[in-house]
C-alpha positions in Angstrom: -9.1 -8.6 -26.9 -8.5 -7.0 -23.5 -10.8 -4.0 -24.2 -14.5 -4.9 -24.4 -15.3 -1.4 -25.7 -13.5 1.5 -27.3 -11.7 3.8 -24.8 -12.3 1.3 -21.9 -8.6 0.6 -21.2 -8.0 0.0 -17.5 -4.8 -1.3 -15.9 -4.0 -4.1 -18.3 -0.9 -6.2 -18.7 0.1 -9.6 -20.0 3.3 -11.6 -20.1 4.9 -13.3 -23.1 7.5 -16.0 -22.8 8.7 -15.7 -26.4 9.2 -13.1 -29.0 6.1 -11.1 -29.9 7.0 -8.8 -32.8 3.3 -8.2 -33.5 3.2 -6.0 -30.3 5.9 -3.6 -31.5 4.6 0.0 -31.9 1.2 -0.9 -30.5 1.7 -0.5 -26.8 3.5 2.2 -24.8 5.1 0.4 -21.8 7.0 -2.8 -21.7 8.6 -4.5 -18.8 10.8 -7.4 -18.0 10.6 -10.1 -15.3 13.9 -10.4 -13.6 15.5 -12.4 -10.7 14.0 -15.6 -9.3 10.6 -14.5 -10.4 11.5 -15.6 -13.9 11.2 -19.2 -12.8 7.7 -18.6 -11.6 6.9 -17.2 -15.0 8.2 -20.4 -16.6 6.0 -22.5 -14.3 3.0 -20.4 -15.5 3.7 -21.5 -19.0 3.3 -25.1 -18.0 -0.1 -24.8 -16.3 -3.2 -26.6 -17.6 -5.2 -24.5 -20.0 -8.9 -24.5 -21.0 -10.9 -23.1 -23.9 -9.5 -19.9 -25.2 -5.9 -20.7 -24.1 -6.7 -19.5 -20.6 -5.3 -21.1 -17.4 -7.6 -23.6 -15.7 -6.7 -22.0 -12.3 -6.4 -18.2 -11.9 -3.1 -16.9 -10.7 -2.4 -13.6 -8.8 0.5 -11.2 -8.9 0.9 -10.0 -5.3 3.6 -7.5 -5.8 5.5 -5.6 -8.5 8.5 -3.3 -8.3 9.8 -0.9 -10.9 13.6 -1.2 -10.9 14.4 1.4 -13.6 11.9 4.0 -14.6 12.8 5.4 -18.0 10.1 8.0 -17.9 11.2 10.8 -15.6 8.0 12.8 -16.1 5.7 10.0 -14.8 5.3 10.2 -11.0 4.0 7.0 -9.4 0.9 7.6 -7.3 0.8 6.3 -3.8 -2.0 4.0 -2.8 -3.9 4.8 0.4 -2.3 1.7 2.0 1.2 3.0 1.2 0.6 6.5 2.5 -0.6 5.1 5.9 2.6 3.1 6.3 4.9 6.0 5.5 3.2 8.6 7.7 4.7 8.7 11.2 2.0 9.8 13.6 3.5 12.1 16.2 1.8 12.2 19.5 -0.3 15.3 20.0 1.1 17.3 22.9 -1.5 17.8 25.6 -1.2 20.1 28.5 -0.9 18.5 31.9 -4.2 18.8 33.7 -4.2 20.9 36.8 -6.9 21.1 39.4 -8.3 24.5 40.2 -9.3 24.3 43.9 -10.1 28.0 44.1 -13.4 27.4 42.5 -14.7 25.3 45.3 -15.9 26.6 48.6 -13.9 23.9 50.4 -10.8 24.3 48.3 -8.3 24.3 51.1 -9.6 21.0 52.5 -9.7 19.3 49.1 -6.2 20.5 48.3 -4.9 18.9 51.6 -6.7 15.6 50.8 -5.2 15.6 47.3 -1.7 16.0 48.8 -2.3 13.1 51.1 -3.6 10.9 48.3 -0.6 11.7 46.1 1.8 11.0 49.0 0.2 7.6 49.5 0.3 6.8 45.8 4.0 7.5 45.7 
């Protein structure tokens, strides 16, 4: 059984490659594997199994996609990794720095030197 304790249901799923009428009216969501991925499912049926009819090597599902959501009231949640991809970071506008030479006692001389430095830099 997938649940070790009562009310301990997490995100659980399993695949069947044949008819499973014993699951009717016992579970709320069913899905279907479509496209080229179906051939991957058929290969999973051919793997070596060990005690308990479990695969000898673990397999991972890297990505899923809901093609048709029949439940309009269920809003999929976004994972933190998805929200970072979709958020466009706009640059924070910063004011251009200006030098206030009036605070220095030698402000006129420093201003002249700054003009010379900026002319040489251009």
